C-alpha positions as CSV (number, residue, x, y, z in Angstrom):
1,X,-0.1,0.1,0.0
2,X,1.5,3.5,-0.8
3,X,2.4,5.9,1.9
4,X,-0.2,8.2,0.8
5,X,-3.0,5.7,1.2
6,X,-1.7,4.7,4.5
7,X,-1.7,8.1,6.0
8,X,-5.1,8.9,4.5
9,X,-6.4,5.5,5.7
10,X,-4.9,6.6,9.2
11,X,-6.8,9.9,9.0
12,X,-10.0,8.1,8.1
13,X,-9.7,5.7,11.1
14,X,-9.1,8.6,13.5
15,X,-12.1,10.4,11.9
16,X,-14.4,7.4,12.4
17,X,-13.2,6.9,16.0
18,X,-14.0,10.5,16.9
19,X,-17.3,10.4,15.0
20,X,-18.3,7.2,17.1
21,X,-17.3,8.7,20.3
22,X,-19.0,11.8,19.5
23,X,-22.3,10.4,18.4
24,X,-22.4,8.1,21.4
25,X,-21.6,10.7,24.1
26,X,-24.2,13.0,22.2
27,X,-26.8,11.1,24.2
28,X,-25.4,12.8,27.3
29,X,-27.2,16.0,26.2
30,X,-30.6,14.0,26.6
31,X,-29.5,12.9,30.0
32,X,-28.4,16.3,31.2
33,X,-31.8,18.0,30.1
34,X,-33.9,15.1,31.5
35,X,-31.8,15.4,34.9
36,X,-31.9,19.1,34.9
37,X,-35.7,19.0,34.5
38,X,-36.0,16.4,37.3
39,X,-33.8,18.6,39.6
40,X,-36.2,21.5,38.8
41,X,-39.5,19.8,39.4
42,X,-38.0,18.2,42.6
43,X,-36.7,21.7,44.0
44,X,-39.8,23.9,43.0
45,X,-42.8,21.5,43.1
46,X,-41.7,19.2,46.2
47,X,-39.0,21.4,47.9
48,X,-36.4,18.7,47.7
49,X,-32.8,18.9,46.4
50,X,-30.4,16.3,45.5
51,X,-26.5,16.7,45.4
52,X,-26.1,13.3,43.6
53,X,-28.5,14.6,40.6
54,X,-26.8,18.0,40.5
55,X,-23.5,16.4,40.1
56,X,-24.8,13.9,37.5
57,X,-25.7,17.0,35.3
58,X,-22.0,18.2,35.7
59,X,-20.7,14.8,34.9
60,X,-23.0,14.6,31.7
61,X,-22.2,18.1,30.7
62,X,-18.3,17.5,31.1
63,X,-18.6,14.2,29.3
64,X,-20.7,15.7,26.5
65,X,-18.1,18.6,25.7
66,X,-14.9,16.9,26.5
67,X,-15.5,13.8,24.5
68,X,-17.5,15.3,21.5
69,X,-14.9,18.0,21.0
70,X,-12.8,16.1,18.5
71,X,-15.8,15.3,16.6
72,X,-16.7,18.9,16.5
73,X,-13.4,19.9,15.2
74,X,-13.7,17.2,12.4
75,X,-17.1,18.5,11.5
76,X,-15.8,22.1,11.2
77,X,-17.7,23.3,14.2
78,X,-14.9,25.0,16.1
79,X,-14.4,28.7,15.8
80,X,-11.9,29.7,13.1
81,X,-10.4,33.1,12.3
82,X,-12.6,33.7,9.2
83,X,-10.2,36.5,8.0
84,X,-7.8,33.7,6.9
85,X,-10.4,31.1,6.1
86,X,-13.8,32.3,4.9
87,X,-12.8,33.3,1.2
88,X,-9.8,31.2,1.0
89,X,-9.3,28.5,-1.6
90,X,-8.5,24.9,-0.6
91,X,-4.7,25.3,-0.6
92,X,-4.8,28.2,1.7
93,X,-7.5,26.6,4.0
94,X,-5.1,23.5,4.0
95,X,-2.2,25.8,5.0
96,X,-4.2,27.4,7.9
97,X,-5.3,23.9,9.1
98,X,-1.8,22.3,8.9
99,X,-0.2,25.4,10.9
100,X,-3.3,25.4,13.3
101,X,-2.7,21.7,13.9
102,X,1.1,21.6,14.1
103,X,1.7,25.1,15.9
104,X,-1.3,25.3,18.1
105,X,-3.6,22.4,18.6
106,X,-0.9,19.6,19.0
107,X,1.4,21.6,21.2
108,X,-1.4,22.6,23.6
109,X,-2.8,19.1,23.8
110,X,0.6,17.8,24.6
111,X,1.1,20.1,27.3
112,X,-2.3,19.6,28.5
113,X,-1.5,15.8,28.7
114,X,1.7,16.4,30.5
115,X,-0.1,18.2,33.3
116,X,-3.3,16.2,33.3
117,X,-1.8,12.7,33.6
118,X,-0.2,13.1,37.2
119,X,-3.3,15.1,38.4
120,X,-5.6,12.2,37.3
121,X,-3.2,9.7,38.4
122,X,-3.3,11.3,42.1
123,X,-7.1,11.2,41.8
124,X,-7.1,7.5,40.9
125,X,-4.6,6.6,43.5
126,X,-7.0,7.7,46.2
127,X,-10.3,6.9,44.4
128,X,-11.2,10.6,44.8
129,X,-14.9,11.0,45.6
130,X,-17.1,14.3,45.9
131,X,-16.6,16.6,48.7
132,X,-20.1,16.7,49.4
133,X,-21.5,13.7,51.6
134,X,-24.2,12.5,49.3
135,X,-22.3,13.3,46.1
136,X,-21.2,11.0,43.4
137,X,-18.3,8.8,44.5
138,X,-16.3,8.9,41.3
139,X,-14.5,12.3,40.9
140,X,-11.6,10.3,39.5
141,X,-13.6,9.3,36.5
142,X,-14.6,12.9,35.9
143,X,-11.0,14.0,35.9
144,X,-10.2,11.2,33.6
145,X,-12.1,13.1,30.7
146,X,-9.2,15.8,30.7
147,X,-6.6,13.4,29.3
148,X,-9.1,11.7,27.2
149,X,-10.1,15.1,25.7
150,X,-6.5,16.0,25.0
151,X,-5.8,12.5,23.5
152,X,-8.8,12.7,21.1
153,X,-8.3,16.3,20.1
154,X,-4.6,15.6,19.4
155,X,-5.5,12.5,17.2
156,X,-8.0,14.7,15.5
157,X,-5.3,17.3,15.0
158,X,-3.1,14.6,13.3
159,X,-6.0,13.7,11.0
160,X,-6.4,17.4,10.1
161,X,-2.6,17.8,9.5
162,X,-2.5,14.7,7.2
163,X,-5.4,16.0,5.1
164,X,-4.0,19.4,4.9
165,X,-0.6,18.1,3.9
166,X,-2.2,16.0,1.2
167,X,-4.0,19.0,-0.1
168,X,-0.9,21.1,-0.3
169,X,0.8,18.2,-1.9
170,X,-1.9,18.4,-4.6
171,X,-2.8,14.9,-3.7
172,X,-6.5,15.3,-2.6
């Protein structure tokens, strides 16, 4: 298999992975809405509160945004500097994508991973729980989303860079 086909195949696999994760975690949006509605009903109709349910909303919201961000990047949903991108042709867009991935996205995600891994490791070491007595007992799982976010975004940055490089070479 030629090198070009292998790199494009790698980018396609990364795209499929992030799309699958993004589509799956998008269901967390429904969870967040239903649980938030339940919390509001409980509070205003029955005068009851639930720290457990409130923290569930935070976990669902975090999972949605942290794990679907790479899919959003793949779909072009992230904010771009339109002055460089809006009226640009395919080669200029590819140059912006390549520079953005290599100079901004990948270095930032590597730094985030560098700092997040020990932070999450400490949380796992003590199986960190909520500070609230009746809160969720798995803060370490919530913190695990940070390096997962960085890893998925870095992978999508690699796919973006591969595609941009191929456009700049005139291959696709």
